C-alpha positions as CSV (number, residue, x, y, z in Angstrom):
1,M,71.4,167.5,132.9
2,A,75.0,168.5,132.2
3,R,77.5,165.7,132.1
4,T,79.5,167.0,135.0
5,P,78.3,168.2,138.4
6,T,78.5,171.8,139.5
7,V,82.1,172.6,140.7
8,T,82.3,173.9,144.3
9,R,85.3,175.7,145.8
10,D,86.3,172.7,147.9
11,Q,86.7,170.6,144.8
12,V,89.2,173.0,143.3
13,P,93.0,172.4,144.0
14,E,94.3,175.0,146.3
15,Q,96.5,176.7,143.7
16,F,93.4,177.5,141.6
17,R,91.1,178.7,144.3
18,G,91.9,182.3,143.8
19,A,90.9,182.0,140.1
20,F,87.8,180.1,141.1
21,D,86.9,182.8,143.7
22,A,87.4,185.6,141.1
23,E,85.3,183.8,138.5
24,T,82.4,182.9,140.8
25,S,82.2,186.1,142.8
26,D,79.9,187.8,140.3
27,N,77.6,184.8,140.5
28,G,77.5,184.8,144.2
29,G,78.6,181.2,144.2
30,P,79.3,178.2,142.0
31,I,78.5,178.4,138.3
32,D,75.7,176.0,137.5
33,N,74.7,176.9,134.0
34,G,76.1,177.9,130.6
35,P,79.4,177.0,129.0
36,G,81.1,178.6,132.1
37,S,79.8,175.8,134.2
38,A,82.0,173.5,132.1
39,M,84.9,175.9,131.8
40,I,85.1,176.5,135.6
41,H,86.6,173.0,135.9
42,S,89.7,174.8,134.9
43,P,89.4,178.1,136.8
44,E,92.6,179.7,135.6
45,M,91.8,179.0,132.0
46,R,88.3,180.4,132.4
47,R,89.7,183.5,134.0
48,R,92.0,184.1,131.1
49,A,89.3,183.4,128.5
50,N,87.1,185.9,130.3
51,H,89.6,188.7,129.7
52,L,89.1,188.2,126.0
53,V,85.3,188.1,126.2
54,H,85.3,191.1,128.4
55,Y,87.2,193.1,125.7
56,L,84.9,191.8,122.9
57,R,81.7,192.5,124.8
58,E,82.6,195.8,126.6
59,E,85.4,197.5,124.7
60,S,85.1,196.6,121.1
61,E,83.7,199.2,118.8
62,L,81.8,196.6,116.8
63,P,78.1,197.4,116.5
64,Q,76.0,195.2,118.8
65,K,73.9,194.1,115.9
66,I,77.0,192.8,114.1
67,Q,78.3,191.1,117.2
68,E,75.0,189.3,117.7
69,L,75.0,188.2,114.1
70,A,78.5,186.8,114.5
71,K,77.4,184.9,117.6
72,L,74.3,183.6,115.9
73,I,76.2,182.4,112.8
74,T,78.7,180.7,115.1
75,G,76.0,179.1,117.3
76,R,74.2,177.8,114.2
77,M,77.3,176.6,112.4
78,M,78.3,174.7,115.6
79,D,74.8,173.4,116.1
80,C,75.0,174.9,119.6
81,Q,71.6,175.1,121.3
82,F,72.9,177.1,124.2
83,I,74.5,179.9,122.2
84,W,71.6,180.0,119.8
85,N,69.1,180.3,122.7
86,A,71.2,182.9,124.5
87,H,71.6,185.2,121.4
88,A,68.7,184.8,119.0
89,A,66.4,187.2,121.1
90,W,69.3,189.6,121.6
91,G,70.0,189.6,117.9
92,R,66.3,190.5,117.2
93,R,66.5,193.3,119.9
94,E,69.6,194.7,118.3
95,G,67.9,195.0,114.9
96,L,68.4,191.7,113.1
97,S,65.3,190.9,111.1
98,D,63.1,188.0,112.2
99,A,63.3,186.6,108.6
100,L,67.1,186.5,108.9
101,V,67.2,184.9,112.4
102,D,64.5,182.4,111.5
103,A,66.3,181.5,108.2
104,L,69.6,181.0,110.0
105,R,67.9,178.8,112.6
106,D,66.2,176.7,110.0
107,K,69.1,176.6,107.5
108,E,66.9,178.1,104.9
109,P,68.1,180.5,102.2
110,L,68.9,183.9,103.8
111,P,66.9,187.0,102.9
112,A,68.6,190.0,101.4
113,A,70.5,191.8,104.2
114,P,72.0,195.3,104.6
115,P,75.6,195.6,103.3
116,D,77.2,195.2,106.8
117,E,75.2,192.1,107.7
118,Q,75.8,190.6,104.2
119,A,79.6,191.1,104.4
120,L,79.7,189.3,107.7
121,I,77.3,186.5,106.5
122,D,79.4,185.9,103.4
123,Y,82.7,186.0,105.4
124,A,81.5,183.8,108.3
125,T,79.7,181.2,106.3
126,E,82.6,180.8,104.0
127,L,85.1,180.7,106.9
128,F,83.1,178.0,108.7
129,A,82.5,176.0,105.6
130,T,86.0,175.9,104.3
131,N,88.2,177.2,107.2
132,R,89.4,179.9,104.8
133,V,88.0,182.8,102.8
134,T,88.6,183.7,99.2
135,Q,90.3,187.0,98.4
136,E,87.0,188.4,97.1
137,T,85.1,187.6,100.3
138,F,88.0,188.8,102.5
139,Q,88.2,192.1,100.5
140,A,84.5,192.8,100.9
141,A,84.7,192.2,104.6
142,I,87.8,194.2,105.2
143,D,86.4,197.1,103.1
144,R,83.3,197.0,105.2
145,F,84.8,196.6,108.7
146,G,88.5,197.5,108.5
147,A,91.4,195.3,109.7
148,Q,90.8,195.9,113.5
149,Q,87.1,195.1,113.4
150,L,87.4,192.1,111.1
151,T,90.1,190.7,113.4
152,E,87.7,191.2,116.3
153,L,84.9,189.5,114.4
154,T,87.0,186.6,113.5
155,T,88.3,186.2,117.1
156,M,84.7,186.5,118.4
157,M,83.6,183.7,116.2
158,G,86.6,181.7,117.4
159,Y,85.7,182.5,121.0
160,Y,82.0,181.5,120.6
161,S,83.2,178.3,118.9
162,L,85.2,177.5,122.0
163,L,82.0,178.1,124.1
164,A,80.0,176.0,121.7
165,L,82.4,173.1,121.9
166,N,82.2,173.2,125.7
167,A,78.4,173.6,125.7
168,N,78.0,170.7,123.2
169,A,80.5,168.3,124.7
170,F,79.3,168.8,128.3
171,E,75.7,168.8,127.2
172,I,74.9,172.1,129.0
173,D,71.2,172.4,129.6
174,L,69.0,175.1,128.1
175,P,67.2,177.3,130.6
176,E,63.6,176.2,131.1
177,E,62.3,179.6,130.2
178,R,63.3,180.6,126.7
179,T,61.7,182.6,123.9
180,E,63.3,180.9,121.0
181,P,62.6,177.5,119.5
182,V,65.4,175.0,119.7
183,L,67.7,174.5,116.7
184,P,66.6,171.8,114.3
185,V,69.7,169.6,114.4
């Protein structure tokens, strides 16, 4: 069970009820699962964060397979069960190999990957490990994705890190029905 109860409209200060209403209208009521169930404690912040995720999910020209790989690497590096569970099956559906997804999950050596996936893997793993990237790794990634897409990938990893921190800190429950094994942490 999550560490905080589901937030209802009457628990939100009056000045934030408009943001709460806007954020919960798609759900048909209070948000009771996922990182959003933690973030709705600050409805205006969640509303603003959702502008960014809407752009990344709906308007970015990044290929879906690459987006899912960025989310999976982030979820794994942050040991976030919720993000892993939400995106492992999506990644497989978008064309990531079972061998790659399974190796990421189990922290095993990764199999050879196509050049676009490898450029992201090298960039993301180095960035998460050192909070920086070498010129060589950066150059390979920018040559593959260009400045706009590399900026969007980096921001996407930051956004999913934000979600992972909320999911982990608030101990957001995994859905009962899931197709992926939990992360070994």
